[in-house]
N, C-alpha and C positions, 0 to 999 in steps of 0.2 A: 439583569443585563438585557438590554434591548436586543430583539432578534436582528436588528439592522445595525448594531454597533460595529464599526469597522474593526477589522483584525489586521494587525501589522505583522508581516513576516519579512524579516530583513528590510529591504527598501521598497517592498510592495505593500499596498493597502488593499485588502480584500473586503468588498461590501457590494450590495446591489447598486450603489451609486458610483462605483468605479468600473473601469474597463475589466473584462473577464481576465481571470488569472489562469493562464494556460499551462497545464501540467502534462508533460510527456511521460508515458509509462513504458519503461524498457521491458519489464517482465523477463521472459526467457528468450527474447528475440535476438540475443547475442549468440545463440547456438553454441555456447561453451567456448567462445573465442573472445579474449579480452580486446584484441584489435578491432573486432567487429563491434564490441560494446563501445569503444571509444569513438568509432566512426558513427555510431548511432547518436552519441552525444553531439558530435559536430552537425549531423543532419538535423536534429531537433533544434539546436541553437540557431542554425541557418534559417529554419522555418519560423522562428520567432517565439518559441516556447519560453516561458518565464522560469519553469522549474522542471527538473528531471526526478522521477521517482523510481526506486528499485523495490524489490521484495527481499526481505532478509529472513531466511530460514535455511535449514539443511534438510535433506530427506529424513534424517534421524530425529530432527526436532519437530517435524510436522506429521509424521506417520511412522509405521514400522513395516518391515518387509513381509507382510502377511500374504498367504497364498489362498485364503478362502475367498469366496465370491465377493464379499464386502470390500475387498481391496482391489477390485477391478471395475473399470468403467463399462457399464453394460448398456448405456444409452445409445441406441442405434443412430441417433442424430448427432452424436458427439464427434468432434474431430479426433478424439482419443478413444474411440470405441475399442473395448477389449484390452486396453492398456492397464498394466499394474501401476497403482498409484506411486509406490516407492520408486519404481523405474522411471516413471514420468517425472517425478520431482528431481531425480538424479540428472535428467536431461535439462530441466527447466531452471534449476536454482542458480543464483549468482554466487560464486565462491566469495566467502567473506573477505579474503585477501584482495579481491578486486574492488571492493567498495571504496577504499581510499583513493586509488588512482582514478576511478570513475568520478567520484565526487570532486576531486581536485580539478579534473579536466572540465567538469561542468561549471565549477566556480570560475575557472579561468575564462570560460566562454560567457560569463555573465549570468549564469543561471543559479537558482537555489537547488540544492541537492538534498533529498531526504528519502525516506523509505517506509514501507509497511513491515513492521516486525510481527512475527507470528508466535513468539513466546518471549518470556522475560529475559532470557539470555541475549536475545536479539536486541532488546531495549538497552541493556547494559553495553553491548557492543556499539550500537548507534550513538549512545551518549559519549563514548570515547571518541567518536568522530564529530561531535558537536553539531548534530543535525538541528535545524531551527524549528522543525515541526514534525508531527507524526501523522501517518495515515493508518486507519484501522480498516481492514478488509471486511467485507460483508460476513464471511463465515467466522470471523473472530469477534464480531461485535457483541456477543454475549459471553465472551471469555472474561469473567470478572477479575481474575487474577492479572491477566494481561492489561485490562483497562485501568485497573488501579495503579499498576506500575507506570504506565504511560502518563496518567494524570498527575502522578507525583513529580514528574519532571517539570511541571508548570508550563510546558510549551503548548502552542496551538495544536489542535487535533482536528483532522478531517476524518469523519467516520461514514463509511458506506452503509446503506440501509437495506440492501438486498437480502432476501430470504427471512427477514425478521418481522414480527408483528409489531403493532404500535405499542403494546404492553412491554414487549422485549426492549424496544428502543427507549421507552420511558424509563425503565429500570436502569438501562445502561447510561443514559444521559445523567440521571440522578447520581449514579456511582461516580462518573467522571467528575461532575461538579463537586461532590463531597470530598474528593481526594485531590483537588487542586487545579482542575482544568477550568480556566476562565474563558478561553477562546475556543469555541467549538463550531464546526461546520458539519451539517448533515448533508451527505451527498446521495442523491437519488441514484440507485444502481439497479440494473436489470441483471441478475445473476444467471445469465445464459450466454454461452460462448460457442460460436458467435451468436449475438443477439439478432433476431429477425425483426424487421420493422413492426410486425404484428404483435410481438411480445414486448416491445420497448415501452409503450405507455399503457 
């Protein structure tokens, strides 16, 4: 497959020869309010985004409520310094029962709606909502069980490259290809939040 072969997602064509495909990331910006989440959908649609992306996990599928130091963010530059990971994910996750109303509203506003699954149960759930593509987060791009599950859907995949070596990415790309992923976009990602201009490139 040519690295410049166009990728079709719904009515959008993604390639270097087409206009940029603009994806709005909701993440935890809903602050645990469905009304705020739906307002974000309207705001990004009004701003001209082509797609809306969520993150699909629960605190229990991404970590566990450990109390040792490894389960706390100790980076003094982090927005979440000294936060427990489990508690942080409780605040940030998008309840799974919200996905359908958010996706329905995004589609009504003319956008594609999809998500980053963080485990195989999330892929099964997103398949039940008929998402047209998948995004693989940087920290999951070496999770071969997850990658295989996503590839087997046969849908286009966007995979972030942050924190991984070229060898890691080569292995992950081969695995995706071997299990049915034809359309793959690698996304340059700086895994720093917030990213400073100095660390961006």
